[in-house]
MIKOLSE-118289 format. One record per residue (C-alpha): residue number from 0; residue in three letters; x, y, z. Coordinates in pm, whole numbers, plus 32768, in hexadecimal, padded with zeros to 4 digits. Layout:
<sites>
site k:NUM r:ALA x:X y:Y z:Z .
...
</sites>
This chain:
<sites>
site k:0 r:MET x:BA40 y:0550 z:B2AB .
site k:1 r:ARG x:BA75 y:0660 z:B3AE .
site k:2 r:GLY x:BB10 y:056C z:B4AA .
site k:3 r:PRO x:BC23 y:04E5 z:B3C3 .
site k:4 r:ILE x:BC70 y:0643 z:B341 .
site k:5 r:ALA x:BC8D y:06CB z:B4A1 .
site k:6 r:LEU x:BD67 y:05A6 z:B508 .
site k:7 r:GLY x:BE43 y:05DD z:B3D7 .
site k:8 r:GLY x:BE6A y:074A z:B438 .
site k:9 r:VAL x:BED1 y:06ED z:B598 .
site k:10 r:LEU x:BFCF y:05F1 z:B518 .
site k:11 r:ALA x:C05B y:06ED z:B420 .
site k:12 r:ALA x:C07C y:07F3 z:B531 .
site k:13 r:ALA x:C124 y:06F8 z:B618 .
site k:14 r:THR x:C217 y:0693 z:B505 .
site k:15 r:LEU x:C26C y:07FF z:B4BE .
site k:16 r:SER x:C2A2 y:0843 z:B630 .
site k:17 r:LEU x:C37F y:0711 z:B651 .
site k:18 r:GLY x:C447 y:077B z:B522 .
site k:19 r:LEU x:C471 y:08E0 z:B59F .
site k:20 r:GLY x:C4EA y:0861 z:B6EE .
site k:21 r:LEU x:C5EF y:078D z:B63E .
site k:22 r:VAL x:C663 y:08B3 z:B569 .
site k:23 r:ILE x:C689 y:0993 z:B69D .
site k:24 r:ALA x:C744 y:0885 z:B760 .
site k:25 r:ARG x:C831 y:0842 z:B63D .
site k:26 r:ARG x:C876 y:09B2 z:B604 .
site k:27 r:LEU x:C8B5 y:09EF z:B777 .
site k:28 r:THR x:C9B3 y:08D5 z:B791 .
site k:29 r:ALA x:CA48 y:08F4 z:B634 .
site k:30 r:PRO x:CBBF y:08BE z:B60B .
site k:31 r:SER x:CC93 y:09F6 z:B601 .
site k:32 r:GLY x:CC7E y:0A8A z:B4A4 .
site k:33 r:PRO x:CD0D y:0BAB z:B3DE .
site k:34 r:ARG x:CCB1 y:0D0F z:B434 .
site k:35 r:ARG x:CBB0 y:0DBD z:B356 .
site k:36 r:PHE x:CC2D y:0EF5 z:B2A5 .
site k:37 r:ASP x:CAE8 y:0FA8 z:B259 .
site k:38 r:LEU x:CB33 y:1118 z:B29F .
site k:39 r:LEU x:CB8A y:11DC z:B165 .
site k:40 r:ILE x:CC90 y:12F0 z:B177 .
site k:41 r:ARG x:CBE2 y:140E z:B0C3 .
site k:42 r:ALA x:CD0C y:14F8 z:B0B5 .
site k:43 r:VAL x:CE5C y:153E z:B154 .
site k:44 r:GLU x:CE9A y:16AD z:B1A1 .
site k:45 r:GLN x:CFFC y:1732 z:B1B4 .
site k:46 r:ASP x:D058 y:1884 z:B247 .
site k:47 r:GLY x:D1CD y:1895 z:B27F .
site k:48 r:ASP x:D225 y:178D z:B37F .
site k:49 r:ARG x:D0BA y:1769 z:B3E1 .
site k:50 r:GLN x:CFF3 y:164B z:B34A .
site k:51 r:ALA x:CE83 y:15FB z:B379 .
site k:52 r:ILE x:CDAB y:14DF z:B2FA .
site k:53 r:VAL x:CC49 y:1521 z:B27F .
site k:54 r:LEU x:CB46 y:1416 z:B2D3 .
site k:55 r:ASP x:C9CF y:13E7 z:B2C1 .
site k:56 r:ARG x:C91F y:1474 z:B3F1 .
site k:57 r:THR x:C8AF y:134D z:B4CC .
site k:58 r:HIS x:C87B y:1307 z:B63D .
site k:59 r:GLN x:C9D7 y:126E z:B647 .
site k:60 r:THR x:CA97 y:1373 z:B582 .
site k:61 r:GLU x:C9FA y:148A z:B651 .
site k:62 r:SER x:CA4C y:13E1 z:B79C .
site k:63 r:PRO x:CB16 y:14BB z:B889 .
site k:64 r:GLY x:CC6D y:1436 z:B8D6 .
site k:65 r:GLU x:CDA3 y:13A8 z:B831 .
site k:66 r:PHE x:CD7A y:1288 z:B73E .
site k:67 r:THR x:CE2D y:11C2 z:B631 .
site k:68 r:LEU x:CDEC y:1175 z:B4C4 .
site k:69 r:MET x:CE6E y:101F z:B461 .
site k:70 r:PHE x:CEC7 y:0FCF z:B2F9 .
site k:71 r:PRO x:CF0D y:0E89 z:B241 .
site k:72 r:GLY x:D070 y:0E0D z:B267 .
site k:73 r:GLY x:D089 y:0E6F z:B3D3 .
site k:74 r:HIS x:D0A5 y:0FE5 z:B397 .
site k:75 r:TRP x:D001 y:10DC z:B483 .
site k:76 r:VAL x:CFC0 y:124C z:B4BE .
site k:77 r:GLN x:CF7D y:12EB z:B612 .
site k:78 r:LEU x:CE7A y:1400 z:B61A .
site k:79 r:SER x:CE55 y:152C z:B700 .
site k:80 r:ALA x:CD29 y:1567 z:B7DE .
site k:81 r:GLU x:CCB9 y:16A1 z:B725 .
site k:82 r:VAL x:CB9E y:166F z:B62C .
site k:83 r:LEU x:CBA6 y:1767 z:B50A .
site k:84 r:ASP x:CA65 y:17B8 z:B450 .
site k:85 r:ARG x:CA6B y:177B z:B2DA .
site k:86 r:GLY x:C8FA y:17AA z:B288 .
site k:87 r:PRO x:C7BC y:16E6 z:B2CF .
site k:88 r:GLY x:C844 y:158E z:B283 .
site k:89 r:ARG x:C9BB y:15AC z:B2BF .
site k:90 r:ILE x:CAB4 y:15E8 z:B3D7 .
site k:91 r:ALA x:CC2E y:15F9 z:B3E4 .
site k:92 r:ARG x:CD22 y:1590 z:B4F3 .
site k:93 r:GLU x:CE8C y:15F3 z:B50B .
site k:94 r:VAL x:CF97 y:14E7 z:B4ED .
site k:95 r:THR x:D079 y:14D6 z:B61E .
site k:96 r:ALA x:D14F y:13AB z:B5B9 .
site k:97 r:THR x:D16A y:12A5 z:B4A7 .
site k:98 r:ALA x:D20A y:1152 z:B47E .
site k:99 r:PRO x:D375 y:1175 z:B40B .
site k:100 r:GLY x:D389 y:11AF z:B296 .
site k:101 r:PHE x:D210 y:11C0 z:B262 .
site k:102 r:THR x:D152 y:12DC z:B1BB .
site k:103 r:PRO x:CFD4 y:12C8 z:B1B1 .
site k:104 r:SER x:CF26 y:131D z:B069 .
site k:105 r:ALA x:CDC7 y:137F z:AFFF .
site k:106 r:GLY x:CCFE y:1257 z:AF83 .
site k:107 r:GLU x:CD9D y:115C z:B071 .
site k:108 r:CYS x:CCC5 y:109A z:B162 .
site k:109 r:ALA x:CD11 y:1085 z:B2D4 .
site k:110 r:SER x:CC81 y:0FFF z:B417 .
site k:111 r:TRP x:CC27 y:10D6 z:B545 .
site k:112 r:SER x:CCC2 y:1059 z:B689 .
site k:113 r:GLY x:CCFE y:10AE z:B7F3 .
site k:114 r:ILE x:CE3D y:0FDF z:B7EB .
site k:115 r:TYR x:CF37 y:10FA z:B7FE .
site k:116 r:PHE x:D084 y:1042 z:B803 .
site k:117 r:MET x:D0D0 y:0F20 z:B719 .
site k:118 r:THR x:D20E y:0EB1 z:B7CA .
site k:119 r:PRO x:D2B4 y:0EF6 z:B919 .
site k:120 r:LEU x:D3B3 y:0FCF z:B864 .
site k:121 r:ASP x:D299 y:10AC z:B7DF .
site k:122 r:ALA x:D230 y:10E2 z:B94A .
site k:123 r:GLY x:D391 y:113D z:B9B3 .
site k:124 r:LEU x:D3C0 y:0FEF z:BA61 .
site k:125 r:SER x:D4E2 y:0EFC z:BA58 .
site k:126 r:ALA x:D466 y:0D96 z:BA3F .
site k:127 r:ARG x:D4F1 y:0C3E z:BA10 .
site k:128 r:ASP x:D439 y:0B1A z:B979 .
site k:129 r:VAL x:D3F8 y:09F3 z:BA5C .
site k:130 r:ALA x:D32E y:08B5 z:BA32 .
site k:131 r:ILE x:D236 y:0847 z:BB3E .
site k:132 r:HIS x:D212 y:06CF z:BB4F .
site k:133 r:THR x:D099 y:06A3 z:BB5A .
site k:134 r:PRO x:CFB6 y:0570 z:BB43 .
site k:135 r:SER x:CF7E y:05D8 z:B9D8 .
site k:136 r:GLY x:D0F0 y:05F0 z:B984 .
site k:137 r:PRO x:D1EA y:070F z:B985 .
site k:138 r:ALA x:D137 y:0861 z:B98A .
site k:139 r:PRO x:D1FE y:0999 z:B92B .
site k:140 r:ALA x:D20A y:0AB6 z:BA24 .
site k:141 r:TRP x:D2C0 y:0BFD z:BA52 .
site k:142 r:ARG x:D37D y:0C2B z:BB95 .
site k:143 r:ILE x:D3B2 y:0D9A z:BBE8 .
site k:144 r:ASP x:D482 y:0DED z:BD19 .
site k:145 r:GLY x:D43B y:0F27 z:BDDF .
site k:146 r:SER x:D53B y:100B z:BE7A .
site k:147 r:ASP x:D58A y:0EFC z:BF7A .
site k:148 r:VAL x:D5F6 y:0DCD z:BEAF .
site k:149 r:GLN x:D5ED y:0CFA z:BFED .
site k:150 r:SER x:D48B y:0D68 z:C041 .
site k:151 r:THR x:D3AE y:0C6D z:C0F5 .
site k:152 r:LYS x:D27A y:0D2A z:C07B .
site k:153 r:TRP x:D1F5 y:0CAA z:BF30 .
site k:154 r:ALA x:D0D3 y:0D0D z:BE50 .
site k:155 r:ILE x:D040 y:0C12 z:BD5D .
site k:156 r:HIS x:CF82 y:0CB3 z:BC3D .
site k:157 r:ILE x:CE6E y:0BE4 z:BB99 .
site k:158 r:HIS x:CDD3 y:0C56 z:BA51 .
site k:159 r:GLY x:CC6E y:0C20 z:B9E3 .
site k:160 r:LEU x:CBB6 y:0B57 z:B8DB .
site k:161 r:GLY x:CC1B y:0BB5 z:B779 .
site k:162 r:SER x:CD26 y:0CA9 z:B7EF .
site k:163 r:PRO x:CEA1 y:0C7A z:B7DE .
site k:164 r:ARG x:CF75 y:0C8A z:B917 .
site k:165 r:ALA x:CFFC y:0DDA z:B89D .
site k:166 r:GLY x:CEB2 y:0E74 z:B90B .
site k:167 r:THR x:CF19 y:0E53 z:BA77 .
site k:168 r:LEU x:D056 y:0F24 z:BA4B .
site k:169 r:ARG x:CF8B y:1055 z:BAAD .
site k:170 r:GLY x:CF88 y:0FCC z:BC0F .
site k:171 r:VAL x:D0EC y:0F47 z:BC09 .
site k:172 r:GLN x:D176 y:10A8 z:BBF8 .
site k:173 r:VAL x:D0E6 y:10F2 z:BD51 .
site k:174 r:THR x:D15D y:0FB2 z:BDFA .
site k:175 r:THR x:D2BA y:0FDC z:BD68 .
site k:176 r:GLU x:D2D5 y:113D z:BDF0 .
site k:177 r:LEU x:D271 y:10BA z:BF48 .
site k:178 r:GLY x:D387 y:0FB6 z:BF43 .
site k:179 r:TYR x:D2B5 y:0E81 z:BEFB .
site k:180 r:THR x:D336 y:0D6E z:BE1B .
site k:181 r:SER x:D22A y:0D39 z:BD13 .
site k:182 r:LEU x:D1D0 y:0C00 z:BC55 .
site k:183 r:VAL x:D0F9 y:0C37 z:BB1E .
site k:184 r:VAL x:D06B y:0AE2 z:BACF .
site k:185 r:SER x:CFC6 y:0A24 z:B9B5 .
site k:186 r:TYR x:CEE8 y:08F1 z:B9D7 .
site k:187 r:ARG x:CE4D y:07DD z:B907 .
site k:188 r:ASN x:CD9B y:083C z:B7C5 .
site k:189 r:ASP x:CDD5 y:09B3 z:B7E2 .
site k:190 r:GLY x:CE9A y:09CD z:B69E .
site k:191 r:GLU x:CFE9 y:09E1 z:B74F .
site k:192 r:GLY x:CFE1 y:08C2 z:B849 .
site k:193 r:PRO x:CFC4 y:074C z:B803 .
site k:194 r:TRP x:CEB0 y:06CA z:B71F .
site k:195 r:ARG x:CDC9 y:05CC z:B7C5 .
site k:196 r:GLU x:CCBA y:04F1 z:B72B .
site k:197 r:THR x:CBEC y:05C3 z:B638 .
site k:198 r:GLY x:CC89 y:070C z:B6A5 .
site k:199 r:ARG x:CB49 y:0788 z:B749 .
site k:200 r:SER x:CB39 y:0859 z:B886 .
site k:201 r:THR x:CA9B y:07C4 z:B9BC .
site k:202 r:LEU x:CA59 y:0924 z:BA44 .
site k:203 r:GLY x:CB5F y:0902 z:BB55 .
site k:204 r:ALA x:CAF5 y:07AD z:BBD8 .
site k:205 r:THR x:CC2F y:06F7 z:BB5D .
site k:206 r:GLU x:CD0D y:0821 z:BB06 .
site k:207 r:VAL x:CD2D y:0855 z:BC7D .
site k:208 r:ASP x:CE13 y:0726 z:BC9A .
site k:209 r:ASP x:CF10 y:07C6 z:BBB1 .
site k:210 r:VAL x:CF18 y:0907 z:BC7C .
site k:211 r:ASP x:CF31 y:0836 z:BDB7 .
site k:212 r:ALA x:D07E y:07BB z:BD2D .
site k:213 r:ALA x:D0EC y:0926 z:BD07 .
site k:214 r:ILE x:D0AF y:0960 z:BE7A .
site k:215 r:GLN x:D185 y:0830 z:BEC5 .
site k:216 r:TYR x:D296 y:08BC z:BDE4 .
site k:217 r:ALA x:D28D y:0A03 z:BEA7 .
site k:218 r:ILE x:D2A7 y:094A z:BFF2 .
site k:219 r:ASP x:D3CB y:087C z:BF71 .
site k:220 r:GLN x:D474 y:09C2 z:BF0F .
site k:221 r:GLY x:D451 y:0A54 z:C06D .
site k:222 r:ALA x:D2F8 y:0AF6 z:C070 .
site k:223 r:ARG x:D266 y:0B24 z:C1CC .
site k:224 r:GLN x:D145 y:0C09 z:C16E .
site k:225 r:VAL x:D085 y:0BF1 z:C026 .
site k:226 r:VAL x:CF80 y:0CDE z:BF9B .
site k:227 r:LEU x:CEAD y:0C5B z:BE7C .
site k:228 r:PHE x:CE49 y:0D55 z:BD6E .
site k:229 r:GLY x:CD23 y:0CC9 z:BCAA .
site k:230 r:TRP x:CC95 y:0D6F z:BB73 .
site k:231 r:SER x:CB31 y:0D0D z:BB0A .
site k:232 r:MET x:CB35 y:0B8F z:BB05 .
site k:233 r:GLY x:CC8A y:0BA1 z:BBA8 .
site k:234 r:ALA x:CBD5 y:0C26 z:BCDD .
site k:235 r:GLN x:CB09 y:0AE7 z:BCDE .
site k:236 r:VAL x:CC4D y:0A20 z:BCE6 .
site k:237 r:ALA x:CCDF y:0AFA z:BDFB .
site k:238 r:LEU x:CBAC y:0ACC z:BED8 .
site k:239 r:GLN x:CBB9 y:0952 z:BEB4 .
site k:240 r:LEU x:CD29 y:094B z:BF13 .
site k:241 r:ALA x:CCF6 y:0A25 z:C044 .
site k:242 r:ALA x:CBD8 y:0945 z:C0BB .
site k:243 r:ARG x:CC83 y:07F5 z:C093 .
site k:244 r:ALA x:CC83 y:0748 z:C1E3 .
site k:245 r:ARG x:CDEA y:06D1 z:C1C3 .
site k:246 r:TYR x:CE65 y:0834 z:C1AA .
site k:247 r:GLY x:CF34 y:0870 z:C2D9 .
site k:248 r:ARG x:CFF8 y:0913 z:C1C1 .
site k:249 r:PRO x:D044 y:0A87 z:C1C8 .
site k:250 r:VAL x:CF1C y:0B10 z:C102 .
site k:251 r:ALA x:CF09 y:0C63 z:C1AB .
site k:252 r:GLY x:CE07 y:0D14 z:C0D7 .
site k:253 r:LEU x:CD50 y:0D35 z:BF8E .
site k:254 r:VAL x:CD3F y:0E54 z:BE96 .
site k:255 r:LEU x:CC1E y:0E12 z:BDA7 .
site k:256 r:GLU x:CBEE y:0EDE z:BC6A .
site k:257 r:SER x:CA92 y:0EC9 z:BBCB .
site k:258 r:PRO x:CA5F y:0D77 z:BC73 .
site k:259 r:VAL x:C97C y:0C62 z:BBF7 .
site k:260 r:LEU x:C8DC y:0C03 z:BD43 .
site k:261 r:ASP x:C7AA y:0B4B z:BCC0 .
site k:262 r:TRP x:C7B4 y:0AA5 z:BB6B .
site k:263 r:VAL x:C63A y:0A98 z:BB43 .
site k:264 r:ALA x:C620 y:0C12 z:BB6D .
site k:265 r:THR x:C748 y:0C41 z:BA84 .
site k:266 r:ILE x:C6BB y:0B62 z:B972 .
site k:267 r:LYS x:C56F y:0C1B z:B981 .
site k:268 r:ALA x:C620 y:0D6B z:B96F .
site k:269 r:ASN x:C6E9 y:0D01 z:B83F .
site k:270 r:CYS x:C5B0 y:0C87 z:B78F .
site k:271 r:ALA x:C515 y:0DDE z:B7C5 .
site k:272 r:ARG x:C657 y:0E7D z:B748 .
site k:273 r:ALA x:C639 y:0DAD z:B609 .
site k:274 r:GLY x:C4D4 y:0E20 z:B5CE .
site k:275 r:LEU x:C426 y:0CE9 z:B652 .
site k:276 r:PRO x:C333 y:0CE0 z:B776 .
site k:277 r:ALA x:C3FC y:0CBA z:B8B6 .
site k:278 r:ALA x:C329 y:0B8A z:B90F .
site k:279 r:ALA x:C3B3 y:0AD9 z:B7DB .
site k:280 r:GLY x:C4EC y:0AA3 z:B8A6 .
site k:281 r:LEU x:C430 y:09AE z:B981 .
site k:282 r:LEU x:C410 y:08C6 z:B854 .
site k:283 r:ALA x:C589 y:088E z:B85D .
site k:284 r:ILE x:C592 y:081F z:B9C9 .
site k:285 r:PRO x:C525 y:06B2 z:B994 .
site k:286 r:TRP x:C632 y:068F z:B887 .
site k:287 r:LEU x:C738 y:06EB z:B98A .
site k:288 r:LEU x:C6AC y:0632 z:BAB9 .
site k:289 r:SER x:C655 y:04E2 z:BA1B .
site k:290 r:PRO x:C77E y:03F7 z:B9DD .
site k:291 r:PHE x:C6D0 y:036B z:B8A9 .
site k:292 r:LEU x:C678 y:04BE z:B813 .
site k:293 r:ALA x:C7CA y:0553 z:B871 .
site k:294 r:ARG x:C876 y:0449 z:B7A1 .
site k:295 r:ALA x:C798 y:04AB z:B67C .
site k:296 r:VAL x:C816 y:0610 z:B6A8 .
site k:297 r:GLY x:C97B y:058B z:B692 .
site k:298 r:LEU x:C9CF y:05AD z:B802 .
site k:299 r:PRO x:CA8F y:04A0 z:B8C3 .
site k:300 r:GLY x:C974 y:0491 z:B9C3 .
site k:301 r:ALA x:C86B y:055A z:BA73 .
site k:302 r:ILE x:C8C1 y:06AF z:BB00 .
site k:303 r:PRO x:C852 y:06CF z:BC6C .
site k:304 r:LEU x:C7BD y:082A z:BC50 .
site k:305 r:GLY x:C743 y:081D z:BDB8 .
site k:306 r:ASP x:C8AC y:0805 z:BE2C .
site k:307 r:LEU x:C8F5 y:0940 z:BD63 .
site k:308 r:ASP x:C7E1 y:0A10 z:BE04 .
site k:309 r:TRP x:C88A y:0AFA z:BEFC .
site k:310 r:ILE x:C749 y:0B91 z:BF77 .
site k:311 r:ALA x:C6DB y:0A39 z:BFEE .
site k:312 r:ARG x:C83B y:09F8 z:C073 .
site k:313 r:ALA x:C86F y:0B52 z:C109 .
site k:314 r:ARG x:C8AD y:0AC8 z:C267 .
site k:315 r:GLU x:C9D7 y:0A05 z:C1E0 .
site k:316 r:LEU x:CA8E y:0B45 z:C188 .
site k:317 r:THR x:CB7F y:0B7C z:C2A8 .
site k:318 r:VAL x:CC99 y:0C55 z:C21E .
site k:319 r:PRO x:CC95 y:0DCF z:C1E3 .
site k:320 r:THR x:CC0F y:0E18 z:C089 .
site k:321 r:LEU x:CC1A y:0F4E z:BFAF .
site k:322 r:ILE x:CB23 y:0F5D z:BE8F .
site k:323 r:LEU x:CB4B y:1059 z:BD74 .
site k:324 r:HIS x:CA19 y:105E z:BC94 .
site k:325 r:GLY x:C98D y:1137 z:BB80 .
site k:326 r:ALA x:C831 y:11C1 z:BBB6 .
site k:327 r:ASP x:C7F4 y:1198 z:BA3E .
site k:328 r:ASP x:C865 y:102C z:BA33 .
site k:329 r:ASP x:C762 y:0F70 z:B965 .
site k:330 r:SER x:C826 y:0E2A z:B966 .
site k:331 r:ALA x:C865 y:0DE1 z:BAD9 .
site k:332 r:PRO x:C74C y:0E9D z:BB8D .
site k:333 r:PRO x:C7CD y:0F91 z:BC95 .
site k:334 r:ALA x:C68E y:0F4E z:BD5D .
site k:335 r:VAL x:C721 y:0DFA z:BDB8 .
site k:336 r:SER x:C85A y:0E9F z:BE41 .
site k:337 r:ARG x:C780 y:0F8C z:BF0A .
site k:338 r:LYS x:C6CA y:0E62 z:BF9A .
site k:339 r:LEU x:C80B y:0DB1 z:C001 .
site k:340 r:ALA x:C88D y:0EEF z:C0A5 .
site k:341 r:ALA x:C746 y:0F0E z:C165 .
site k:342 r:LEU x:C759 y:0DA2 z:C1D4 .
site k:343 r:ARG x:C8C2 y:0DC4 z:C24B .
site k:344 r:PRO x:C8E5 y:0F25 z:C2D8 .
site k:345 r:GLY x:CA35 y:0F6C z:C373 .
site k:346 r:LEU x:CAD8 y:0E5F z:C29D .
site k:347 r:VAL x:CA7E y:0ED1 z:C13D .
site k:348 r:GLN x:CAD1 y:1030 z:C0C5 .
site k:349 r:LEU x:CA16 y:108E z:BF86 .
site k:350 r:GLU x:CA8A y:11AD z:BEA9 .
site k:351 r:LEU x:C9AE y:1211 z:BD82 .
site k:352 r:PHE x:CA27 y:12C4 z:BC49 .
site k:353 r:ASP x:C979 y:135E z:BB1D .
site k:354 r:ALA x:C9F1 y:1245 z:BA3E .
site k:355 r:ASP x:C999 y:110F z:B978 .
site k:356 r:HIS x:CA11 y:0FAC z:B9B2 .
site k:357 r:THR x:CB83 y:0F9A z:BA1F .
site k:358 r:MET x:CBAE y:1108 z:B9C2 .
site k:359 r:THR x:CBC1 y:11A7 z:BB1C .
site k:360 r:TRP x:CD3A y:11E1 z:BB03 .
site k:361 r:ASN x:CD0A y:127F z:B9AC .
site k:362 r:SER x:CBF5 y:1365 z:BA23 .
site k:363 r:ASP x:CCC0 y:13FC z:BB41 .
site k:364 r:GLN x:CE21 y:1375 z:BB54 .
site k:365 r:GLU x:CE90 y:1452 z:BC74 .
site k:366 r:ARG x:CD66 y:13FD z:BD50 .
site k:367 r:TRP x:CD89 y:1289 z:BD05 .
site k:368 r:ARG x:CEF9 y:1287 z:BD5A .
site k:369 r:SER x:CECE y:1350 z:BE9B .
site k:370 r:ILE x:CDB1 y:1272 z:BF18 .
site k:371 r:VAL x:CE71 y:1131 z:BED8 .
site k:372 r:ALA x:CFB5 y:11B9 z:BF69 .
site k:373 r:ALA x:CF06 y:122F z:C0A6 .
site k:374 r:TRP x:CE4D y:10E6 z:C0CF .
site k:375 r:LEU x:CF8C y:101A z:C0A9 .
site k:376 r:SER x:D03D y:10E4 z:C1B4 .
site k:377 r:PRO x:D032 y:10A7 z:C32E .
site k:378 r:PRO x:CF5E y:1088 z:C3F6 .
site k:379 r:ASN x:CE75 y:0FED z:C2F0 .
site k:380 r:LEU x:CF61 y:0ECD z:C2A0 .
site k:381 r:SER x:D035 y:0ECF z:C3D8 .
site k:382 r:PRO x:D0AD y:0D69 z:C420 .
site k:383 r:SER x:D04E y:0D94 z:C58E .
site k:384 r:THR x:CEDE y:0DB6 z:C530 .
site k:385 r:LEU x:CECB y:0CA5 z:C428 .
site k:386 r:GLY x:CE8B y:0B36 z:C454 .
site k:387 r:GLY x:CF18 y:0B13 z:C2F5 .
site k:388 r:SER x:D075 y:0B58 z:C379 .
site k:389 r:ARG x:D08D y:09F1 z:C3F3 .
site k:390 r:LEU x:D167 y:0908 z:C325 .
site k:391 r:HIS x:D14E y:078F z:C32B .
</sites>
């Protein structure tokens, strides 16, 4: 009986592995859903005009830098960088701003976020709503003109997986001050752009076509030099656009925040973050690569992960690139950014921060802004030194 029992064990293990791979693939590509509000407000302290919120002491709530608490109904509270001790299990952070008409209360639940501005107005920016005509249908975008409303320099800001476009407003402040016209875009299945098929993400493989249309919009509006700002998965999209062979277009450079440069490494890192063995992430790969299995996941087709591996494609990177990455990022491994910088010295500038995923601005706003502003200034992006200044 030992043979059949052993065979049964192997089959059971294989079935479990197959099932786990499907679960990981479905969770990774899941349609945009509601935010989880799982952080309890323990108390609200009031001392004159000063207000502070008491929270449980966690890795997030103790993080240095400026962050936001989001509440149901679209309300928000901005928190100061100072962490106040309230005993072994509690901390407090001072409130620096709140959504108009909102007062936080003890007992409410909130969500911790690095998204610091919910709208352009919150960031001190004047925007107008435009629609980008993409292959998926009209995609809403914010157009934000810099000091020179006739500027031929444009910045296109691309948010990441599971994040709203408002998350990129941290970078829009800098480009606006430098006179760039900014376009803050949405794309298919991100919760703001058009819904396609089952609403699942293709990890940048098809979303890229919607952002491609945003570049064309910028060109039609007079852009002669375009910088792509990509956040997390948005960096994956930016890299694909810069590498497209037909681009005699004016893609002058890339600014990549916490970039996903290799999906296999990222999936493994997120499995470890969720308490699974990192190697469990490999079980999801066949479900993404196989056309048959991808349809079972709910995807429109296979995702060409090899085309989204920018370590393997490092030689195809030909435009100046600034990478801002948190040393504590356990979602998109900073080691991959280090590797790309080592493979493309002189072209890729890597700046590391003491921060988690997409939190580098929050951890040190002044340093982030000064690095980006300096990098965007001549001679780094001087048209005379850039092949991307050509326009066809």
